[in-house]
C-alpha positions in Angstrom: 71.7 -63.5 -60.9 74.2 -62.4 -62.9 77.2 -65.2 -63.3 79.7 -62.6 -62.4 77.7 -61.5 -59.3 79.0 -62.1 -55.8 76.6 -60.0 -54.1 73.1 -60.3 -55.5 69.6 -58.5 -54.8 67.0 -59.6 -56.5 63.4 -58.1 -56.4 64.2 -57.1 -52.8 61.8 -54.8 -50.9 61.5 -53.4 -47.5 58.1 -52.2 -45.8 57.7 -51.8 -41.7 53.8 -51.2 -42.0 52.9 -53.0 -45.3 51.7 -49.7 -47.0 55.1 -47.7 -47.3 58.4 -48.8 -49.1 61.6 -48.4 -47.5 63.2 -50.2 -50.5 61.4 -51.1 -53.3 62.2 -53.6 -56.1 65.8 -53.2 -55.7 67.9 -55.4 -58.0 71.7 -55.0 -57.8 74.8 -57.2 -58.4 78.0 -56.6 -57.0 81.2 -58.1 -58.4 83.9 -60.0 -56.2 86.6 -57.4 -55.5 84.5 -54.7 -56.5 84.2 -51.4 -54.6 80.4 -50.6 -54.7 79.3 -47.2 -52.9 75.0 -46.6 -52.2 74.8 -43.1 -52.7 71.8 -40.9 -51.8 70.0 -38.4 -49.5 68.8 -39.2 -46.1 65.9 -41.6 -46.3 66.7 -42.6 -49.7 66.9 -46.7 -48.8 70.9 -46.8 -49.0 71.4 -47.7 -45.2 68.3 -50.1 -44.9 69.9 -51.8 -47.9 73.2 -52.3 -46.1 71.4 -53.5 -43.1 69.8 -56.1 -45.2 72.9 -57.3 -46.1 74.4 -57.5 -43.0 71.4 -59.3 -41.7 70.3 -56.3 -38.9 67.3 -56.1 -40.9 65.2 -58.7 -42.9 63.7 -58.1 -46.4 60.1 -58.1 -46.9 60.5 -59.5 -50.5 62.8 -60.8 -52.8 66.4 -62.6 -52.3 69.6 -61.5 -51.0 72.6 -64.1 -52.2 76.0 -64.1 -51.3 78.4 -66.3 -53.6 75.0 -67.7 -54.8 74.0 -68.6 -51.2 70.6 -67.1 -49.8 71.5 -65.2 -46.9 67.8 -64.9 -45.5 68.2 -67.8 -42.6 71.6 -66.7 -41.2 72.2 -64.3 -38.4 74.8 -61.7 -39.0 77.8 -63.3 -37.2 77.4 -66.2 -39.8 77.4 -64.1 -42.7 81.2 -63.7 -43.4 80.8 -60.0 -43.3 82.4 -57.3 -41.4 80.8 -54.1 -40.5 82.1 -50.6 -40.3 79.9 -48.1 -38.5 80.2 -44.2 -38.5 80.6 -44.0 -34.6 83.4 -46.6 -34.8 81.4 -48.9 -31.9 84.2 -49.7 -30.1 84.0 -51.2 -26.5 85.5 -48.4 -24.3 86.5 -50.8 -21.4 88.5 -52.9 -23.8 92.2 -52.2 -25.2 92.6 -51.6 -28.9 93.9 -55.2 -29.1 90.6 -56.6 -27.3 88.5 -54.8 -29.5 90.3 -56.1 -32.8 90.3 -59.3 -31.3 86.4 -59.5 -30.6 85.3 -60.9 -33.7 87.7 -63.9 -33.7 86.7 -64.8 -29.9 82.9 -65.0 -30.7 84.0 -67.3 -33.9 86.2 -69.7 -31.4 89.5 -68.7 -32.8 92.4 -70.2 -30.6 94.2 -67.3 -28.5 97.6 -67.6 -30.4 95.8 -67.4 -33.7 94.0 -64.4 -32.2 97.0 -62.6 -31.3 98.8 -63.0 -34.7 95.8 -61.9 -36.7 95.3 -58.8 -34.3 99.2 -58.0 -35.0 98.4 -57.9 -38.8 95.5 -56.3 -38.7 96.9 -53.5 -36.8 99.5 -53.2 -39.0 97.6 -52.9 -42.0 95.9 -49.7 -40.4 99.6 -48.4 -39.5 98.2 -48.9 -35.5 100.4 -51.5 -34.1 102.1 -49.5 -31.3 98.6 -48.5 -29.9 97.6 -52.0 -29.3 97.3 -51.4 -25.1 95.7 -48.4 -25.5 91.8 -48.0 -24.9 89.8 -46.0 -27.5 89.6 -43.0 -25.3 92.9 -42.3 -25.5 93.0 -42.2 -29.3 91.6 -39.4 -31.9 88.5 -40.1 -34.3 90.9 -41.1 -37.0 92.6 -43.5 -34.9 89.4 -45.1 -33.7 88.2 -45.7 -37.1 91.5 -47.3 -38.3 90.7 -49.7 -35.3 87.1 -50.3 -36.3 88.5 -50.9 -39.9 91.1 -53.1 -38.5 88.5 -55.0 -36.2 86.2 -55.6 -39.6 89.1 -57.0 -41.5 90.7 -59.3 -38.6 88.4 -62.3 -39.4 89.1 -62.2 -43.3 85.7 -61.7 -44.3 84.5 -62.2 -48.0 82.7 -58.9 -47.5 83.2 -55.4 -45.9 80.4 -53.3 -45.2 80.6 -49.5 -44.3 77.9 -47.4 -43.0 79.2 -43.5 -43.5 82.4 -44.5 -41.8 84.1 -41.1 -42.3 81.0 -38.8 -41.7 82.4 -37.7 -38.0 85.9 -36.8 -39.5 87.1 -33.2 -40.5 87.8 -32.8 -44.2 91.5 -33.5 -44.1 91.3 -36.6 -42.0 88.6 -37.8 -44.1 90.7 -37.6 -47.3 93.4 -39.2 -45.6 91.1 -42.4 -44.7 89.5 -42.1 -48.0 93.1 -43.4 -49.5 93.7 -45.6 -46.8 90.2 -47.6 -47.2 91.1 -47.4 -51.2 94.6 -49.1 -50.4 93.4 -51.6 -48.4 90.4 -52.3 -51.0 93.2 -52.7 -53.5 96.0 -54.8 -51.9 93.4 -57.0 -50.0 91.2 -57.7 -53.2 88.3 -56.8 -50.6 84.4 -56.4 -51.8 83.3 -53.3 -50.4 79.6 -51.9 -50.1 80.0 -48.5 -48.8 77.0 -46.2 -47.9 77.3 -42.4 -48.1 75.8 -39.2 -49.0 79.0 -37.4 -49.7 79.1 -37.3 -53.8 82.6 -36.6 -53.7 83.5 -39.4 -51.3 81.5 -41.9 -53.8 83.1 -40.5 -57.0 86.7 -40.5 -55.6 86.5 -44.3 -53.9 84.1 -46.4 -55.9 84.2 -49.1 -58.9 80.4 -48.4 -59.3 78.0 -45.9 -57.6 74.2 -47.0 -57.2 72.3 -43.6 -56.9 69.2 -44.1 -54.4 66.3 -41.9 -54.5 62.8 -42.7 -52.7 63.8 -46.5 -52.1 64.8 -47.3 -55.7 68.3 -47.0 -57.7 68.1 -44.4 -60.0 71.1 -45.0 -61.9 74.1 -47.8 -61.1 77.4 -46.9 -63.1 80.8 -45.8 -62.9 81.5 -42.6 -61.4 82.6 -41.5 -64.9 79.3 -42.5 -66.5 77.1 -41.1 -63.8 78.9 -37.5 -64.0 79.2 -37.5 -67.7 76.0 -39.5 -68.6 73.4 -38.9 -66.0 70.2 -41.0 -67.0 67.6 -38.5 -65.4 67.4 -35.1 -63.8 67.5 -36.3 -60.1 71.2 -38.1 -60.5 72.2 -35.1 -62.7 71.5 -32.8 -59.9 72.4 -34.9 -57.0 76.0 -36.3 -58.5 78.2 -33.1 -59.1 77.2 -29.6 -59.6 74.6 -29.1 -62.6 73.1 -26.4 -64.2 69.7 -27.4 -64.5 68.0 -25.2 -66.9 64.4 -25.7 -67.9 62.7 -25.6 -71.4 60.3 -27.0 -73.9 61.6 -29.7 -76.4 61.2 -28.6 -79.6 62.7 -32.1 -81.5 64.5 -35.1 -80.9 66.1 -38.0 -82.4 68.0 -41.0 -80.9 71.2 -38.8 -80.4 70.3 -35.4 -80.1 67.2 -32.8 -79.0 66.9 -29.3 -79.2 65.4 -27.4 -76.2 63.8 -23.8 -76.2 64.5 -21.9 -73.1 62.1 -19.5 -71.6 63.6 -16.4 -73.3 63.7 -17.7 -76.6 67.4 -19.3 -76.9 67.6 -22.7 -78.4 70.0 -25.1 -77.0 71.0 -28.6 -78.7 72.5 -31.4 -76.4 72.5 -35.1 -76.3 69.1 -37.0 -76.1 68.0 -38.3 -72.7 65.4 -41.0 -72.3 61.7 -40.4 -72.7 61.7 -37.0 -74.3 58.5 -35.6 -75.7 58.4 -32.9 -78.3 56.4 -29.8 -76.7 56.9 -31.2 -73.0 59.2 -30.0 -70.3 62.9 -31.0 -70.0 66.0 -30.2 -68.2 69.5 -29.1 -69.6 72.1 -30.6 -67.6 75.2 -28.8 -67.9 78.3 -28.7 -65.7 79.6 -25.4 -64.8 83.2 -26.2 -65.9 82.0 -27.3 -69.3 80.8 -23.7 -70.2 83.1 -20.9 -70.7 82.9 -16.9 -71.0 83.2 -16.1 -75.0 83.0 -13.4 -77.5 79.6 -13.8 -79.1 81.0 -13.5 -82.6 83.7 -16.2 -81.8 81.1 -18.6 -80.5 78.6 -18.2 -83.0 81.0 -19.3 -85.6 81.5 -22.7 -84.2 78.6 -25.1 -85.7 78.8 -27.5 -82.7 78.2 -24.8 -80.0 75.5 -23.4 -78.1 75.6 -19.8 -77.6 73.5 -17.8 -74.9 73.6 -14.3 -74.2 73.6 -13.4 -70.2 74.6 -10.7 -67.7 77.1 -11.2 -65.0 75.5 -11.1 -61.7 78.5 -12.2 -59.1 81.9 -13.1 -59.3 83.4 -15.7 -56.5 87.0 -16.1 -56.0 87.5 -19.8 -55.0 91.1 -20.1 -55.5 91.9 -22.6 -58.2 89.0 -21.3 -60.2 86.4 -18.2 -60.1 82.8 -19.0 -60.1 81.0 -16.5 -62.4 77.1 -16.2 -61.6 74.9 -15.0 -64.5 71.2 -14.5 -65.3 70.4 -15.5 -68.9 69.2 -13.2 -71.4 70.5 -9.9 -72.3 68.8 -7.9 -69.6 69.5 -10.6 -67.2 66.0 -11.6 -66.6 66.0 -15.2 -67.0 67.5 -18.4 -65.4 70.6 -18.6 -63.3 73.6 -19.9 -64.9 77.1 -20.5 -63.3 80.4 -20.9 -65.2 83.7 -22.0 -63.5 86.6 -19.9 -64.8 90.1 -21.9 -64.2 92.2 -19.2 -62.1 95.1 -18.8 -64.9 96.9 -15.8 -66.3 95.2 -16.5 -69.6 91.6 -16.2 -68.5 90.2 -12.5 -68.6 87.1 -12.5 -66.2 84.2 -10.2 -67.2 82.9 -7.2 -65.1 80.2 -7.2 -62.5 76.9 -6.4 -64.3 78.3 -6.4 -67.8 76.5 -8.3 -70.4 78.5 -11.3 -72.1 77.9 -14.6 -74.0 78.2 -18.3 -72.5 79.1 -21.0 -75.1 79.3 -24.9 -74.7 79.9 -27.7 -76.9 76.7 -29.4 -77.7 78.0 -32.7 -76.7 79.2 -31.2 -73.4 75.1 -31.2 -72.2 72.3 -33.7 -72.1 68.6 -32.8 -72.4 66.9 -34.8 -69.9 63.1 -35.8 -69.0 61.8 -33.8 -65.5 58.8 -36.0 -65.1 59.1 -38.0 -62.1 61.0 -41.2 -62.6 59.7 -43.0 -59.4 56.3 -44.6 -59.6 54.9 -45.9 -56.3 52.1 -47.5 -54.9 51.3 -49.5 -51.7 53.4 -52.3 -50.7 52.0 -55.8 -52.3 50.9 -58.3 -50.1 53.4 -60.4 -48.4 54.2 -63.6 -49.6 54.0 -66.9 -47.8 57.7 -68.2 -46.8 59.3 -64.8 -48.1 61.1 -63.3 -45.5 
């Protein structure tokens, strides 16, 4: 456990049948006041991790600690943790005021103190005027604010959120993202947030832990994840990526060269575990490439240049998406370039041959071999819950 860790997962695994892992070998530290998102596709283990922290699931192996103390023997209501669910989980027969007061009543807080805290919590989420209504009289966004107030009312040391905005429309979801970020900042909350929405994770988090197949593939700041993915899964899952495959020609500690199927040779930052002659993936964000004349691009020593043919032009408001096929005849891999919608960018014509260029340090060459090695679950250890 790190000396700066407030929440600590150490060697945590979860299996229901003794054979297959849902979560395996999880190590993760969260600092006090940090906002950490658990991001990954369905079935990757992120929600199970959250439920083990909350106390609704028990770990098969390993330790979970909060502020240095093991949580294994504590039921959920004794863990000093607030919880916000996707479906709000409000009591339909209770008023908003009674819903928010519920965590206080089960903790034996006096009526006068309850009233003051509920008023304060509803003011935090800007809904004091709705205290006497019932959940059915509120919109989805208002109900989610009430669920947030209920999670905060007993002043927990940690707030857990499981896909809390998944049921809201896009505009309301964005509004609630900023609302949660504001409360996190103003109250100094420690937040662990589960989502499958990469944009949400990048927008809201101090750090993001990317899950796949029960393991954390990378835990880092949003900038680091997007700019410097550790492996092909992270590069493809976080943000949009041109994942071009080829064969490694050479590599050192900083740079690698990749030969694409059509013969083009690309230079980029060197990822982990590359071997000469083996297949690898070029990670290139669509906004980092640009349409250029071959002559102008070739004159830049630090620039990759490939020939391509324009397959499709898509208008997206603030930018155009140019879909291309690599190679002069357009028989190679697909590539997407985002062209900003300004008066100073001329678009190529459909079906035309063009050149695509990007800087060496704007791409990274990553091993495509599986990053997750799995086996049967280890035998249960006596005394480990």
